N, C-alpha and C positions, 0 to 999 in steps of 0.2 A: 334025826332029822337027815333027809337026804343029803349026802355031801355035794350034790350039784345045785343044790339051792342056793340063790345069790351069785352064780357065776353067769358071764354073757356068752355069746356063740362062740367066741374065739378062746374060752377057758379062763379069761381072766375074771377075778372076783370083782364085780361091780360093788358089792357091799362088804369088802375085804375088812373094814374097821366098824362094822355095825355089830353090836352085842344083840343076839336074840336068844331068849330063853322061854321055854313053855313051863309054867307053874301051874301045878293043882291047887285044888280048893285048901290044902293044907299047907300051902307055902313051899313044897318040895318041888325042887327042879327036876323036870323029866326030861327035857331035851335042851341041847347046846349048840350054838352055832358056830361054824367055822370062824365067823368074824370075831366071836368072843374069844375065841383060840388065838387069833391075830393080834387082838387088842390086849388080852389079860394073860395070856402065857399059860391058861389054864383049859387042860383038854375036857372033853365030855365025860370021860370015865371019872374023871377026879372031881367033877361038879356035879353030874347027875346023881340024885339022891340026898344032896345036902340041903338044908333049908335056905331059902332065898337070902335070909339076913347074913349068911356066910360069905356072900359075894361083896359085902359092903366092908368099910374099914370101921374100927371100933367106934369112932365118932359119930359115924352116921348109921350104925347098926340099929340102934333103938328106934330109929324113925321107920325103919324098913319093915313094917307090918302090913301086909297086903291090904288089909281093910281100911288103912288110914292113908294110904297114898293118893296124894291128888294126881289129876290128869291134867296137863303134864306136871311132871315133878321138876322142880328148879335143879340147878346144877348139884351134883352129889359126887361121892368118891368111891369108886370100886377099888379092891384089892387086887394087885398084880401078884403073880406067882413068885415074884422075887422080894416081896414085901412092900414095894412102894405103892402109892395110892394113884389112880388114874382119874383125873376129873371128867365126868361125862354128864350128859343131860339125858334123863329117863322119860320114858311114857311107859304107863300100864294100861294095856288095851285088853277089855274083856272080850271073850270069844262067845259067839251067840251059839244057842242050843248045848252049852256046856259050862261046868263051873271053873274051867280052866282059864288062864290069864296069860297074855303074851307080853313079856318085857322086852323092852327095845331101848337101847342105849348107845349113843354116839359121843365121840370125844367133843367135848364142849366147845373147843375152838372151832372143830369143824362145823358144829351145828349153828355157832355164830355167824360163821361165813357164809354158810347156806342161805340162813336167813337174811342178811344183808343183800345177798345177790337177788333173793326172791323179792324183797322190798324194791330194789332198784328196778328189776325188771317189770314189776307191777306199775311203779310210778312212770317209766317210760312208756308202757303201754295204755296207761292211762290218759296221757296228755295227747293234744292234737296237732302241736306246732312241728314236731318231729316224727316223721313217719320211722317206724321200728319194724323190721322183718328179721324174724329168726329163722335161720335156715340150718338144716343139719348137713351131714358130711356129703349129701348128694344134691346139696343146694336146692333141696326142697323147702317149701315154706311151712315152719313148724307153728308158728304165732306171729301175729301182725296187728298193727293198729293202723295201717295205712289207709288213708282216705283224703283223696284230693278232687276237686270238681272236675268234671269232665274226663276223668280216668278212673277206671275200675280197680278195686283193691284186689290184689294177687289172692287167688284161693289157695286154701291150704292144701299141701302137697304139689303146688306148681313150681315151677322152674322158670328162669328168666326167659328161656325159649318160648314158654307157654303165653306170656303177656307182651312181649316187646318184639318190634320188628326185627328181621334177621341180623342185619348188620350190627344194630346197636345191641342186640341180646347177645351176639358172639363176642362183642367186645366186653361187656360188663361180666359175663360168665368166665372168661379167660381171667380176668382181674380178680374176680372172687377166688377161683381155683388157686390163683398164684398166693393170696392171702392165706388159704387153707393150707398149702403145702409149706409156704415159707414161715408164717406167722408175723410177717412184716405188715402192718396196718395200711389200709388204703384210706389215704386222707384227703378229703374235700375233692373227689374225683368228678368230673364233669360228665353227666350222661345226658344226650340230647335226643330227641326224636319227635315222632309224630303219632297221636294217638290214632288207635284202629277204629275206636267206636265214635259214633255221632255224638256232639257235635266235634268234627276234626280241629285240633288244636296243637300247635307246637308246644313243646315241654322242654324244661331243663332242671335237671335235679342235681344237687349236690350230694355225693354219696360218701360215706365213711364206713368202712368195715373193719371189724377186728375178729380174730379166731377165738372160738371157744375149745377149752380143752377139759378132760377129766383131771382125777388127782393125780394120775400117773403122767400127765402132760400130753396125753394122745388126743388129736384134733377131733372135736366132735360136732363141729359146723361153724357158722359164722353168724354174727349179728350185725346187721346191716342198718344204719342210720341215714334216713333220707330227707333232704331238705328242699322243699320247692322254690327253686331260682329261676323259675319261667320270667317273672316279669322284669327281673334284673337282667337276665339274658336277653330278653327282647329289646329292653332299654339300651342295653350295650350295642346291639345290632343296629338299631337305630342311629344311636349316636355315632358309630363307625361310619354307616352310611352318611350321614351329615357331614363328617368330617372328609370322606373321601369326595363328596360332592364339593365341599368348599375348596379343596387341595386341586382337585382336577378340572373343574368347570371354569372356564375364564382364563386359563393359561395361554390361550391363543386369541389373537385379535382377528382371526379369520372366522367369519360368521359360520361357515360350513363345518369348520373343524369344531367350532364350539359346540354346536348342534350335535356332532358326531360324539364329543365327549360326554354329553347329557345322556344318550342313549347308552354308551359304555358303562357309566357309573351305576345305572339303574339295573342292568342284566348281569348277573342272575340274582343278586342280594335282595331287589325289590319285586322284579317281574321277570317274565319268561320272554316276553317281546315287548320292545319299545320302539315307537315311531316318533321323530320329531318333523313337524310340518311348519314352515316359516311362510309369511308373506312375501310375494314377489319383490315388492318396494324394499323390504329389508336386506333381501340378498343384494340389491343395487346401491344400499346404503341410504334409503330415504325412508321416511316414516310410513307406516302403513295407513291404509284408510281407517277413518272410524266407522265402526258399524254398529248400528243399533237395530236388532231384530234382523229377520232374513237369515236364511240359511247358508249363503255364500260366504264362506270366511276368507275368500281370496288367498288360498294357501296352496303350497308346493312342498311335496315330501322332499326331505333333504338328508335325513339321517335315519338309519334303521339299525336294530340290533337284536339278535335272535340267540338263545342258548343253543339251538341246534340248526341254525340256518333259516334265512327269511323265506317263509312259504310263498311259492310262486303265485298264487292266487290272489294274495294281498296287493295293495296298492304299493308300487314299486319306487324307487328312487327316481325324483324329477317328474313323477306324476302329479298331476293338479290334484287337489283335494276336492272331491265333487261337492256339488251343492247339496244341503241337507234341509229337510223339512223344518219350518219355523216353529221350533217347540220349546218349551220352558228351559230345558236342560241346555239347548243351545244358547239361550239369551244370558243363562247362568255363566256359560263359558265367557261370552262376550262382555260380560261384567266383571270378569276376573276371579270367578269362584271355581274350586275344584268339584268335580262332579264323580259319583261312583255308579256303575251299572252293573246289573248282572246280566246274563246273556238274553233272558227274555226281555228284560226292559229296553235294552239298546236295539234290540229287533223291533220292537214296537215303536221305538223312536226315529229309527231309520224309515221305517213303513216300506220303502220300496224293495223288491226282491232283488231286483238286480245290484243294488248297492251292498248287500249282505257280503256275498262272498270277496267283495273288495275291502271291506272294512272288518269283517269279523273271521278270525282264524277258526279252522274247523272244530278245534277241543279248547277254543277259549271259553271260559265260564264267568269271569270276573274282569271288569274294565275300569281303571281309573284315568281320568282325563283332566289335566291342569293346563290353563292357559300361561303362556308367557306374557305376562301382564306388567307393563311398565309405563309409567307416566301417563295412566289413562288410556294406553293404547295395548291391543292385542297383538303382539309380535308373531305369535304362532302357539302351536298346541304341542303337549307332550301325552301320547297315548302309551298306556301300560296295561298290558294283557297278562294275566295268569292262566296258564293251560296245564303244565304239568303239576304245578303247584296246586293242590287241592283246596288250600284255605283262601276263601275270598278276601277281597280288600275290607278293612274295616275302618272305623273312624280314625284310629291312631294313625293308619297307614295313610288316610287321606291328609291328616293334619301335617305328617312329615313330607308327604309327596308336595303339598302346597308350599312348603318352607323351601324345599329343593327347587321348586319351579320359580319362586320368588328370587332365589339367588340366581338361578340360570337366566331369568329374564333380563337381570341387570348386566348379566355377562355378555348376553346377546346383544343387548342395546349398546354397550360399549364397544362391541366388535362392529355393529352397524354404523355407530358415529365414526369409528376409525375409518371403516370402508369409505364414507363418504369424505372424509379429510384427506385420506390417502388419494383417492381418485382426483380431488381438486389439485393436490401437490403434484400428482403424476401429469395431470394435464397442463398445470403451469410449466413444469419442467420440460415436458415435451415440446411446448410451444417455444421455451427458451433454447432448446438445444438445436443445432443445424439438423440439415438431412443426414440420414445414416450413411449414404453412399455419396461421395464426391469424385468429378473426374476433372482436372485442369490440364493444361499442357505440361505441368510440371510433376505432378503426382496423381496415382489413383488412390483413393483413401475410403477406408470403411471404418465407422464409428459405432461402439456398442455401449449401451449403459445398462448396467444390472443393479437394481435396487437391493437394499441390505435384506438379509435373512432375519428370521426369528422375530417378526413384528416391528423392526425398527421402521421409522418414518423414511419417506424419501430425502436424499441427502443433496449436498451442493456440489456433487462432482461434475465436470462438464469436458467437453472436447470441443474443437472447432478446427476448421480448415479456412482459412482467410487468403483468397486470391490477392497478389499485390502487383504492382507495376512490374513491367519488363519479365512477365511471366514467372515472377518468383511466388513463392507460397509460404504461408507462416502456419505451423501445425502447433496446436496448443492443447494442453491438458491441465485441468485444474481441480482442486480439491478443497472445497469451503468447510472450516470447522462447523459441526453440528448437523442436526436434521431438522426436517419440516419445512414449511412454507418460508420461514424465516431464511433458512439456509438456500432455499430455492431461489428467493428473492434477491439474496446477496450475489448468488451466481449469476443471475442475470444481470446484475449491474456490472460485475466483473467481466462478464463476457462482452459486455458493450463498451466498456473500457478498453479492454484488449484489442478490439476491432479498431477503435478510433485511434489508438496509439499506433497499430500496425499500419494504418493509412498514412499516419506521419512518416513512414518508412524509417522509423527507429530501429537500431539494433537490438537483438533480444536482450542484451543485459541491461541497455538503457530504459528499454519497455518495461522490464521488471522493476527498475527503479522508480520510475513514474507510478506503476501500479502499486508499488510498496506506499507511496505517499496517499494514494486515494484509499487503501484499507485503513491506513492509519486514520484518515479522515472520517471514514465510516465508523470506525471504533470510538472515535471522540464523540460522535452523535449519539451514541448507544447510552442506555442507562448505566452509571457507574458500576453497579453490581454485575453486569453482563459484559464489559469491556474486555476482559481477559478471554471471552469465549468468541469474539470477532477476529478472524484470521483466515489464512488459505494458503495452499502450497500451490505453486505453479510452475510449469516448464514450457518453454517457447523454443520451437526449432524453425530457423529460416532456411529454406532451400532454394538454391539458384540453379535453374536446369541448364544454364548456358556454362557455368563454371563447375557444376556438379559438386558444388560445396555446400555444407551443412553446417549451419552455425547454431549452437544450443547453449541455452543459458537455463538454470534452475534456482527456484525459490524454496528451498526445503523439499523437493519432490524427488522421488525415485528417478534413477537415470533412464534415459531411453535404451532400447535394444535394438542392435543394427545386425541384420541377417544378411549377409553377403551371397552372391551367387555360387561362390565355393562351396556351399553348404554349412558353414561356420556362423555362429551367432555370439555375441558378447555385449555386456552392458557398455554403453560409451562411458569412458572415464571422465565424467562431468564434475566439477567442484561445486556441490550445491551451496547456494547461499542461505541465508536465514528465511525462515517463512514470511509471507507478507504481512506487514503491519508490525513487524518487530523495529525496522528502521536502524539507521547507523552503520550498516555494514554493506560493502560494495557487492555487486553480483558480476560473475565472471564468466566470460564466455568461451566456449570450446568449439573448435571448427574440425571437421572431417570430410573427407571425400566419399561421395556414395557412388559405387559403381552401377551402373545400369541393371535395372532388376532388382536391386537391393530393396529389402524391407526396413522400414522404421516403425519400431512399435512404442508407443507413448501410452502410458496407463497410470491409474492411481492406485494407491497402496491396498486398495480392497481385492485387487487382482493377486495380490502375494498372500493374503490372509493374515495370521499370526504365528509365523514361523517360530519355532523354538530356538533354532540355530541362527536367527537374525536375518535382516531384510537382505544383506548383500548375497547370501547363500541362497535366499529364496528367488533373488533376481537372477542368479547364475541358473538355476533349476529352469526358471522360466524361458531363459535364452535357449537352454538345450531343446526345450518343447518347440519353441518358435522355430529353431533351425530344423527339427524333424518335419514340421508343417511346410516349411518353404522347400526343403528337399523333397517333399511328396507332390509338389507343384500343386498345393491347395489353392484355391482362390483366396483372395482377401476375405471375402464373404463367408466362406467354409471356414476358415482358419480363426476368424472371430467369433463364430458360433461354437468352435469346438472349444476355444480357450475359456469362454464365458460359461460354457457348460461344465467344464472341469471345475471351474471355480464354484459352480453352483452346488456340486456335489459335496464341497466342504464349505458350508455357508459361512460367511464372515458377518461380524456385526456392523461393517461398513459397506457402502454401496460402491461400486465399481464404474470407472470410465476406461475404455479401450479404444485407442485410435491406431490402426495399421495403415501404413502409407508405402507405395512401391514407387521408387524413383523412375522417373521418366525423361532423362536428359535429352536435350536437343541434339539433332543431328548437325554435324560441323558445317555443312552447306546451308544451314538455317541462319547461320550469323555472319556478319560482315562487319569488319572494324577497319578504321582509318585514323590516323593522326595528322593534325596540320598546325602550321605555326600561327601565330596571331598576326596574320597578314592579311589585308583585303582581298589578295589574289586567291586566299583559301576558298572564299565562297565560291568562286566559279568551280574551282577544283573539286570541291565537295559535291557541287550540284552535278556535274558530270559524272562523279563516281557513283552517286546513288541512283542516277538516271540508268547507268548501265547494269547496275545491281538488280533494280526492279524490274527492268526488261528482262533480265535472266530468269527471274522468279515468275515470269508471266504475269506480273502485274502492270501492265502498260497502262490500264485505266487510272492508275494511282501516281502516275509519271509525274504530273504537273504538280499535285497537291504536296508529294513528298519533297519535290525539289523547292517549293516555296517553303515549306516548314523548316528544312534544313537550311535555306538561306537565311531566313529571318534569325534561327538560334546561333548559327556561326557568326552571322553578323553582331550580334549582341554580345558573344563571347570575344570577338576581336576587339569590339569598342570598349567593354567595360571590364573584362576579366582577364586578357593575356592568354599567352600560351604555356606549354603547348594545349591544342585543343583535340579531343577525342571525339571521334564519331562512330556510333554503331548502330546497325539496322538488325532486327530480329524478326524473323519470319516464321510464324506459326499460324494459329487461328486468328491472330490479328498482326498487323504489322506495327512494330515498335521502332520509333526514332530516338536516339539518346546523343546528347551533346554534353561533353564534359569539359570543365575548365577549372583553374586552381583557385577561383574566387570563392569565398564562403558567404557572399552576399546572395541572398535569396531574392529571385525575381518577384515583382508584383505586377498583378494585370491591372490596368486602369484604362479608362476611357479617355482618348485624346480629343482635345477640342479641334475646332476648324482651324484654328491658327497655329497648333502645334507641329514642329518639324519632325517630331518622333512620337514613340510611345505606341505605336500602333503593331508593333512585331508580335508581342505575347497576345494582343487581342486577335490577331489573325490565326495564330497557332491553336488558341482555344475554339476559333470558330470553325476551323477546317479538321480538327481531330475529334475523335469522340471523347476523350479524356486526356489531359496532361497534369504534370506536376514536377516536383523537384525534390531531391534527396542529397544529403550531405554524404560524402566520401571521408576516408580518412584524411584526404587532402582535398579540398575544393569541393564542388558540387556537381551534379547530374540532372540535366533538364531533360524530361522525357515526354513524348507525345505518342499517343496510340491511335491507330487508323482501323477502321473496320474493313475488312476484305469485301471485294465485289462478290455476289451470290455466286 
């Protein structure tokens, strides 16, 4: 026998352990294989010429008569040259056109192993649930049972690159070569792609691969087990998309932001281009009109999203959705049903050629439209196009799209209702707040209000500038606990109360004490479960342009900031009392002098944000910023806009009120003061003094009126209060006459009868002045009267 029989191309014995012997019709061995030499240790020279029975042990030799051998023979024993026996499995094959026979024998254990492997491979190839692909060392297909609907079976001899798309083929081929090189199995590896043949479908396979080797451990190929996991994969994708929609849509209470979130969720996992169109009334916070039939959907495009940029020819943002023909599909949308179109059907539905480029992208082939349907109203439409994705929308896509649209519709409706309520709250608060800019003889003031960010409602922060008698002014900033209409309404009550108390000319600390009682009363009227949420902080500053003194009291409010003309700024050292409504503790007033041109900044804590290093450090930083703006000679309006804009860059969960005021002290020659004893002769002296001063100021037309008012007030002081008696005239946009005395008895206006000898003095004062009043001092009182100046 040729010595090369049984060797592979590399010279390795492929049949190194197979016994092959050629036996003639007499049972004599004529040829002997190299495998027989390897297995039995007996060479051809030793064996050839012997009777075949000499190959077997004594116990089996009697059965080894060629004419009696069955085919195949069960396990038997061959004799080794060293005397021991070798268990083999034999087969005797007759050779055609000759009387010779071929004896083949292999070790019994290897024969059994080979049969088991063949049985296993046949079983795997026979079933249909698991795809089996046997590949050789070049990854070419040797055997396969792979059959999957919509995908062709890989032909024999093909590699992954022959049947898969390039990116997926390169990945799986690299993985299989790693298995072939390392012997490490590839377990449950996901392979995904899209079929090349019609119908186009996405697929996902779970691939497990193991290396095959020969008896010497040399790699011979891989066996690949493939399980179709497409449905599970698609279901997972749909579940993930639903989860993303639930998590991302509805995070904002802004209608447009919600619409944009809808578009961003759907691209690119569901479609290549998505648009969201909403009714104009929805954008304003109102309910859209009910439409039954007709193609005018009253919509405006508010959000778009595309995988590679929104096409220029399509309907753009803020464009109105055109009127469509009255078709059954349009009525389906108006009734809340999701509709699927291919390109031809949508072109037929649109009809007019001019609308096609507005509504259909150039390469769009499949369209899904879902109405945003809530409470029987169509709030808008979601349009989803597939362009680059060759797979058209199917019914499963439509069902999922309808589910996402239903969730999105509730989110849009919530945002719409919030818009309406927010607009009402803003309108209420704007009507409750004063004008943004105020100019009085004492101060120039600018107020700013910034609502809270992040979807929080309108709050109860407020500011106020209250002109007071004698050209004084009260500056107020407050912050009501809570948000919404309730807080805005409470703010309105407190602002009215502050104005009323300020008109009583109370000091800031006493004003806060009275206001504290009012808040406690409001809390007692609230529901018991909500009483702890009724409260406010407030700061009141009273500025007198004559003395240039500013008196400040705080009820749990951040301190005001004073920026002087020297370029420095600092928080005013105010000792804050408790927040309004706590009760039981007094409020303390702090007085400071404001140089001409100084800024006074009152603000709520929303302007400070939530600093990690505390409110005091944040107030110092704010003071530095205000000093910079004051040094740059910014106007109050500009400074307020800058400060609130910087706060908007770091939005807080609370709203913000800011009041900037610049002190405007009166000139020295605008004030005249005298002091008289409690003597009747003081009346004529006072009349002469004011007459001269009024004439000096060029107010000769008011001479008689001023003299009469001063005469009546000083006469009352001499008669009922005692001395000393102070007299002061203040000249600005009005003329103010003040008479001070040591009595704490408040004057009362009454109508004197015809027989009364007195009681007409205050009546005359009230008739001659534009307004009059009285306020307490630390000792005694001051009665004042204001006169309008001639044109």
